[in-house]
C-alpha angles and dihedrals in degrees: 000000000000113000105178150006125241117219120198108207107191107189138177097265105017145023116232138182129196131187115213128197124219091267091054095254119139116250099177140356135186134178137187130182125222137198127285118210122204105182094169137008106285093014119114124180139173131205103240093202090057089049089054098048093046091048093051091046095052091046089059093042093050091052089050092049091049091050093236136120133220088264089064094056117096095191147337121241124196129210122173152178102275129228093019103135131218134172122192140175111260092210097056102019089230123136115242091214141359114286114266109232125226091246092059115116102187093114095053093111091049088053091051090054091047093051089055094045130093091265096049094112094033092066091057096042093053103035103030088230134114113238103259140142087245092081130075102244100080089038090060090048091050094051093048091049100041107036107084111250095003095119092053094047091048092052089051090054095246099119131078127197121205146158112236094274088060091049092051093048090048092052094042094052100046111306097235136057090243090056091054097253115180118241107199145119134191131249096260093060094039088057091061096058101080088229100076122094104222091193097054095031096231144097109277114239095201094051092046090052090050090056093039091237115151115227089228092077094056127104124233110262114230137171123279095246116045138091110274098176143308136266131207096184095105094054106277134035113281127178116244096216117157135046132175133154110255097259095046088047090054091048088055093041088055088052092236088159100142129071111270095028111124138184132191123202115207106207134123081318131009123255119190122188130182123194107235098177134243099326124068116235127202116238119233091188105059098268126137122247108213138168110265095195142307118230117179107329095328121098120195127195140212141198110234132196121186123206106196098202124040118118087018087069090059089048087054090056088053102040103024104037101019094218092132129037097212134013095250089061091072096080097057093042092050092046092055090080124056095227144350094280089230093302119134126184121199105195097203092149091142098025125270126299128198133023093008102041098194110156089181096056116110137194120282140183115206136175096041118164133167087267094060114113138183086267092059090050089052093050094045088051094055090042091053089060091054094045091052091050090049090052088055096046092049089054092049094050089050093049100041099040086215128131113242112213098180143352117233112212140200141155133084098297092051086080088067104098094192091054093046093050091049090048092053091047094051095045095043092223132093118275110217122201118194126219091244118060095183091087095137095058089037091057091053090047091050092049091049094044094049092054093056097038096253087128120029105216146327094278089063090052094046091058089057093058109099134186122236096181142345119213111207120204112252106162120110116253094238091057091048090052093049092049094049093047088054089050092050091053090049091046092055092055091057096053125111091355101142099044111122 
């Protein structure tokens, strides 16, 4: 009898695997980092074969740590870094090039041209996305145009495109076309490609033509909770049965299953998603409309706002400035001063994400005086994370027309009590931290387990979600207004900086 579900959590810097018991507790966990490649400024790549070998290795290690075998596993769920783009040869299963990572900016000029073209607004209307190098569409186009022979191979039907979920399923189910490997993705990942019509639920022929992408390279789009195939690579045949991009998986793992419920993940960047129900809505405030998940025949949607730099700003304090030795030191240093001393940091190291979307913005420090210290810089850095999140939540409230009663949080920086309290103060709503931080992997496990009957329904899962701590807002409104006005002035000075 099945005792657990295995979640594969394939991230930007590491591959992880977690074994979950029926009550949602963690039985075993394993993680392995892999290499990052930076061939040119602004370019970021991964070796897809290394992603696969590390992911398979941690899957085996997690099962061993959990003390279970493949026969104990009801299903495998997959969650993945989204937008990262790979093309491989169906015949050999070999990638034709390194994967181009979501952070990669090499197609920024292509995106500029698309925005000015006749289909500029059509991309957004159909896909829910803003035209940006962040998404997969222009990455696919770049690979087909720049890898020698790729266009001819694609026309002959030999090439397959996939986000990393597709790659993992392909490898799990055979690795080559001859071995019967499954080439598919789910709706959440498809909705991040900039070529998928989220209203019709299909790849868009006109957008494909605009990007010169042949339909033959595309995976089949399926729901987020169903059996896609089986793998025997862990010792016994196990269904691969749930997929969601990492942020949608976290939304599900946080049990934000009703309209108006929102979560924010504090990682290298911040990703906030709000459930908006079963009908997609267009954003008037530069948010993305994305597929939250599809279970059975019902598709649900979310607003999403991406903050490019969050935890990475703390890493900059450590590695760039050397004012802290380890990331966890930032809280005590920031707390050693009563306020930011008038100092604001805008960490636009990679431009600004939602709701500003300025790829030419750059990081700034404003308000410095002789009295400014390392502690003020640390405090301003933490506050910058909360200010960016508040900008996104304001946009979501305006677009959704829904009351937000609380914000559920996860990710590494959510352990920082000072940041979470400041976040609640700036937002004016409670910030709720769950006992389990592994919400991304948990969401993938839940989707897989639901599809094979390991869990009965969402109600059962919702009962397993437990609160660690709730941070209630306590700052006076006048102080909040003053702080946010200062942030807005600093933000304006960072805008459009790098434009030649």
